[in-house]
N, C-alpha and C positions, 0 to 999 in steps of 0.2 A: 504494500500500500504506500502510495506517495502522498506526503502531506503538502500543504500549501507553503508558499514563500520559500521555495527551493531555488537554487541558482539555475539560470537558464543559459542556453547556448548548445552548440552541436555536441560537444563532449559530454555534457550533462544529459542531453536527450538520449544519447547512446547508453550512458550509464543507467538511466531509468528503464530503457528498453530491456537491458540485460537483467536488471534487478526484478523486473516484473515476472520473470520466469524462474521458478525454484531450480537451483543448480548445485546442490551440495555434492560432495564427492561421491562418485558412483551413480549419480542421477543427473548427468549433464546432457543426455541425448536431446531433450526437447530444446534446450538452449542452442545446441549445435545445429539442429534443424532450422531454428529461427534465424541463426546467423547466416547459414547457407542461403536461405530465402532472401534475407536482407541484401546479401552480396549480389545475387543474381538480379534482384530488382534494381540495383544501382549499376548494373552493366559490367560487373566483374565476373571472372570465372571462379567457381567455388566447388568444393567437394568435401565430403566427410570420408576420411580414409578408413582402412580396415579395422583400426583400433579405436576409432571415434574422434580423432583429431579433425579440426576444420582447417582447410587450406584455402585461402582466398588470394587471388592474383589480380593485380591491376597491370595490364600489359603495357610495355613501353610505347611511347609515341614514335611515329615513323622517324627513322634516323637515329634513334636512341637505343637500338637493339643491343649494341655493344657497351652501353653504359653499365656502371656497377649495378648489381642487383642487391636489394636490401630487404631483409626480413624484419617485420615488427612482430614480436612474440609475447604471448601471455598464456595463461591457463584458464580453462572453462569453469573449474570447480571452485567452491568456497567451503570453508570449514564450518560445520553446523554446531553452534553453541547457543543455548537458550537458557534464560532464567526460569522458564516454564517447562518443567519436565514432560508435560503432556503435549507440547507444541511439536507438530510434525513438519520439520523444515523441508522435507522432500516434496510437500504439496502446498505449503503456505509461504508466499513471498515475504521478504523482509519488509518492515515498515521503516521508511527513511524520514528522518527528522533533521531540522537545521536550527542551529542557534545563531546563525549569521556568520560564524567563523568555521564551524565544523559541520559535516554531515555525520549522523550517528543514528542509533535506534532507541535511545532512551534507556539503555541497559537491558533491553528485551532479548536481543539476539546479536550474533555477529552481523556486521554490516555487509560484508562481501566486497568492500573496496579492494581487498585482496582476493581476486585480481580483476574484478570487473572494471576498475578504473583503467588498468592496463589495456584491456580489450577495447574500452571506449576510446582511449587515446589512439589506438591503432586504427579503429574504424573511422575516426575523424580524419586521420592522415590519409587513409585510402580515398575518402570522399573529397577532401578539400586541399590537400597539399598540391602545389602547382608543379612540383618536379616532374620530369618527363621520363625518367628511367623506370624500370620495373620495380614495383613495390609488391611485397608478398606479406600476408598475415598468416602466422602459424599459431593456432590456438589449440593447446593440448588438453587432454582429458586426464582427470584423476591425479593431478600433480600433488595435491596435498597429502594423499595417502600413500601412493606407491610410484608416482611418476610414470604411470602405465603408458600414457601417450608419448612421452619422450623416449621410453624404452622401445616402443613399437613403431615409431615414425620411420618411414622409408628415407634413406639417405638422399634420394633425389628431391624430396620436399625441402631439404636444406641446402640444395645446390645453388648457393648464392655467395656473394663476396662478404657481406656484413650482416650481422644480426644484432638488433637492439631489443634486449629483453626488458620488459616493462613491469617487472615483478618485485622491485625492491621499494622500501618505504621510507626513504630519507632523501629529501629534495636536495640537500647540500652535498650529496655524494654521487659519484659515478663508481660503480663496482666492476672489478676486473677479475674476481675470483670468488669461489664459494667452497663451503665444506661439502664433503661427501657424507652419506648417511647409510645406516643399516640398523637392524634390530635383532633381538633375540626373544623368542617366546618360550615359555616353560610351563610344564604341567606336572602335578603330582596328586596322588590320593593321600590326603593327610592321615596321620596316625591319630586315632581318636580314643577317648575313654568315656565311660558313662558319666553323665552330669545330673546332679540333683539340686544344684544351686540356682538361685534366681538369676535372671538375665537382664542386661542393661544395654541400651543402644548408646554408643559413644561416638559422637560425630564432631569432626573438625571442619569448619567452613570459614568463609570470609577472606581467603587468600586471593591474590590477584590473578593467578593462573598465568596465561601468556604463552608466547611462542617458545617452544623448547630449544630453539637455537638462538634466536635474537635476544631473548630475555633470560637465558640460562645463567648469565653472570650478574643479573640485576639484583639478586638477593630477594626475590619475591617469595621464596619458600615453596617446598613441594609437600602437599598435604599428606601423601602416603608416607614420606620419610618422617614427617612430624608425628604421624600416628604411631609409627614404629618406636620413636623415641618415648612416646607416652606409654606404650605397652611395656617398655622396659621398666617403667616406674611402678608397674603393677605385677610384681612377681607372683603373687598369690591368686591372680585372676586367670581364668582360662579363656581362650578365644573360640567362639562357635562359628563366627562368620566375619568376613572382611570385604570391603568394597571401596574402590577409589579410582579416579581417572576415567578418561573417555577415549582419547585418541593419542597416537604415538607422538604427534608433533605439538601436543598441548601439555603444559605443566599442570598437574592436578591441583585444582583449587579447593577441593573438598575430599574427604575420605571418612569412612565410618567402620565400626566394628561392633559385633555383638559380644559382650563380655559376660562371663559367668563368675559371680562373686557372691559371697554371703551377705555383703552390705555394699551400698553405693557410696559410703562415706570415703573409703580409700580412693575410689575412682574420682569423686568430686574434688577431693583435696589435691590429688595429683594433677587433675585437669586445670585447676585454678593456678597451681604453682607453675606448671609448664606454660600456661597461657601468658603469664606475666613475663617469663623468661623469653618466650618467642617474640613478644611485642618489643622487647628491648633489642634482641638480636636482629629482627627483621625491620626495625624502624627505618623509614616511616611506612614501609609496605605492610607491616603487620598490625596496623592500627585497627583493622576491622576483623581480625581473626577472633573466632569464638569457638568454644568447646561446649557441647551440650551432653548431658547425661539424663537418660529417660528410661523407665521400665520397658522391657521387651518381652515378647512371648517366650515361655520356657522352651528349652530344647533338651532332648534326651541324651545327645552326645556333643562333645566338644573336643577340640584338639588336646592332645597330651601336652604336658609341660615341655617335653623334649621337642615336639613338633613346633610349638610356639618359639622356643629358643632357636631352633634351626632357621626359622624365617627371619628372626631378628638378626642373627649372626650373618645370614646371607645378605640382607640389605646393607649391613655395615661393611661387607666385603666388596660389594659391586662398585664398579667405576662410575660414580654418579656425580651430577652437577659439574662444576669445572674441574677437570682432572689435570690438564696442562694449559698453559697460557702462551700465546704468540705475541712476544713483545714488539716485533716489527710492525704488525698490523693492529696491535692493541685489541685483540679478540681472543676468545678461547681457541686453543689448538685442538683440544679433545674434550668432549663432554658426554655425559650420559643422563638420560631422563627416565626415571622410574615412572612410566607413563600410565600403567594400568595394573590393577590387582583385583581379583574376584575369587572368593573362596568361601566354602562352607564345610560341613562335615564330610562331604563326598569328594570334592574337587578343589584344587587351588591352581589358579592360572595367573601368570605374571608376564607383562610386556615391558621390555627395556629398549629404548631407542638410543642410538649412539651417533655422534657426529665428530668428524675430524677433518682438519684442513688437508691432511696427508692420508691417502687411501690405505697405505700400509699400516699406519697407526690405527685407523678405524678397524681394519681387519683384526689386528692384534687385540684391540679392546673387545671386539666381538668374541674372539676365542676365549679370552679371559672370563668374560661374562658367561659364556657357554659352559666352561669348565667349573665355574663357581656353582651354577645351577646343578650340574651333575654331582658335584661334591656333596651337595645337600639333599640329594635324593630325587631330583627332578629329571624328567625327560625334557630335552630342549631342542629347539630348532633355530638355526641361524639363517636370517634373510640378508643376503649380501647388500641389497639396496642399490644406491645410485653413486656414481663417481663424483669426486670433487672436480672443481674447475681451477686449474692452475693459472695464476696471474700472468697476464701478458702485458707488461707495463710499457712496451714500446711499439704498440700496434698503430697502424695508420688510423684506424677507426677511433681509438682513444685520443689521438692527437686532434682529430677533427672535432670530437665531442668536447674536448677542453676549450677549443676555440669558439664553438657554438655556445657553450655554457657562459663563457666570458662575455659574449655578445649580449646574451639575455640578462645575465645577473650582474655584470660589471665587476666580477671577481672570479678567482679560480675555484673550481670544485675541489672537494676532497676526493682523492682516489683511494678506494678502499677494497678490502676483501671482507665478505660477510660470513658469519658463522651460522649459515642456514643453507638449505638446499636450493639450488637453482638448476634448472634443466640444462644450463649451458655445459655442465660437465659431461652429460650424456651426448649432447649435440657435438661436442668436440671429438668424441670417439667416432662419431659417424661421418663428420666432415672436419678433419684435422686442420684444414686451411681456412676455415671459417673464422673471421675475426668477430669478436663479440664484446659488448659492454652490457651493463644492466643499470637501470635508473628507475625512478618513480617519485611520486609526490610524498608528502609527509603523511604517513599512516601510523596511528598509535594504537597500542593495545591489541596487536594482532591476535587472532584466534581466541578472542574473548568477547563477552557481551558488551564490553566497553570500547570496542573498536570504533575508531572515528578517523575521518580524513579531513585534512585542511583544504578548504575550498579554493583559496587563492593559489595554493601550491599546485593543485591540479591544473589550473589554467596556465601557470608559468611552465610547468613541465610540458604541456601541450605546445607552447611556443618554442621551448627548447628542442623538442623532437622535430618540429617543422624547420627550425634553423639548422639542425644537424643534417637533415635530409638535403637542404639546399647546399650545405657545404660539400656533402658527398657528391652531388650531381653538378656542382659548378665547374 
C-alpha cells in the first residue's frame, strides 16, 4: 500500500511499481513477469532465463554497435521481516510511508529498498539515459538466501565490458570488493530425561537485529548467544525447548526457551541481573532489550543436564561474531552469525552462516564449525555458498566512476570493500574480464522492520549513474 505525500519522479514511480508486487525471497516470479512486461512495453528486448533471472537489453543506436556494453545489476528479492507474526509477506505488499527525509514502513515490515531501489534506478536509466551504447539490466533471483540467480546465470548474459551493481547502501562509497559466504546446518536428537517440574517461557527480545554482514561488528547483540549466556546462569534448570532467529543473513533479535524449574525466582533474578549487564555492554543498542518470564504448559520430558551443557559449550566454541578484522579496509575479515536455532525434546537444529573476505579463510571456518558440531554429537552439512569479490583498485570503470562521482558530489568517494555478499564474486568467475563496481543510496537498518532509505540520496545516486554512463560512452 502506498501512502500519500511520497516523492514523485521516474525513479520513484518504478520503485512503487516494484513494491506493489510481493517479492520476498523464493517468491519473485510475479515481479519478474511484470518487469519483462514493462520492458517489452517500453521497446526493449527482455526474457526470464532458466533460473528466473530477468535480462533486459536496450540495443545500441546505429553506429554504436562497437561501443562499450554496460550492465546495470540488482536482485529481485527482498528479505521478509515483520513485527506481525501473522503477516504473510508472500501475498501482502509492503506499506510505504514518508517522513519527508526517509521512506520507511513505520516499523511494520522490511521496506524492500534493498534492492528495489537498485532495480528502479536501472529501469530509469534504461528508459531515460541519453547514451547510445548498449545498456543491459540483469536482475537476479533469490540473492538474499542463496544467490541462486547469480549461480545459475549463463555467462553470455554477462558478456559485457562493465557492470554497475546497485546493491550497496552507502551513498558516500563506491565498492570494489565483497566477502564470500557459506553456512553450516546441524541436527541432533537431544538426550532427554523425565520432567516433573513446572515450566516457564523465557524470552529475550528488543534487540536491533540487522544484517549479518554489514552490522556484525556494530555491537547490536545476537539474541541466541545472549540466551545461551542466560542459560549458563541457571545450572539447576532444564531446557525443554528453544527457538530463535529467522534467516541466515539476519542477526537474531529475539530468542526464547522453555525452562523446567521448581521456582521462577532463580530465573527472574538471573534475567534481571543479565539484562542490566547486557544494557551496559550493548549500549546504546541494548536500551530496548527485555527479558520476560511467564508460566508455560508442562512437558513430560526435557533435555538432560549433559545435553544442555553440550549446547552451551558448542556455542562458546563456534567462530561467531567478528573473528578476524581487516585493518586495511576497516571491516571484519571473518565473521560468523548464529542465525537460527529450533529444538524440543525430539529434535535440535542449528544454522550458522559465515563470511570472509578471503575464500580460503571462509572454507576453513566452515570446516571448523562442521567439526565442532560433530564433536558435540550433531550431524552437519556444509553449504559452500558464494565466492568473494577480490578488489580491483585500478580498473578503468573505477576511474570513470570516481570522476563521475566528483562531478555530482564535488568531492571524492570513499573506495571500499564490504563485509557482505554481492553477486559480483560469482559474476567474476563466469566473466573474469568483466570490470565491476557497486554503489547505492543510503539505506539503514537492512533486513529489519526499521529499514529506511534516504530520499535525497536516491535521487543523487540516480544522477551519478547517469553521469557515469555518459563518461563511459563519451
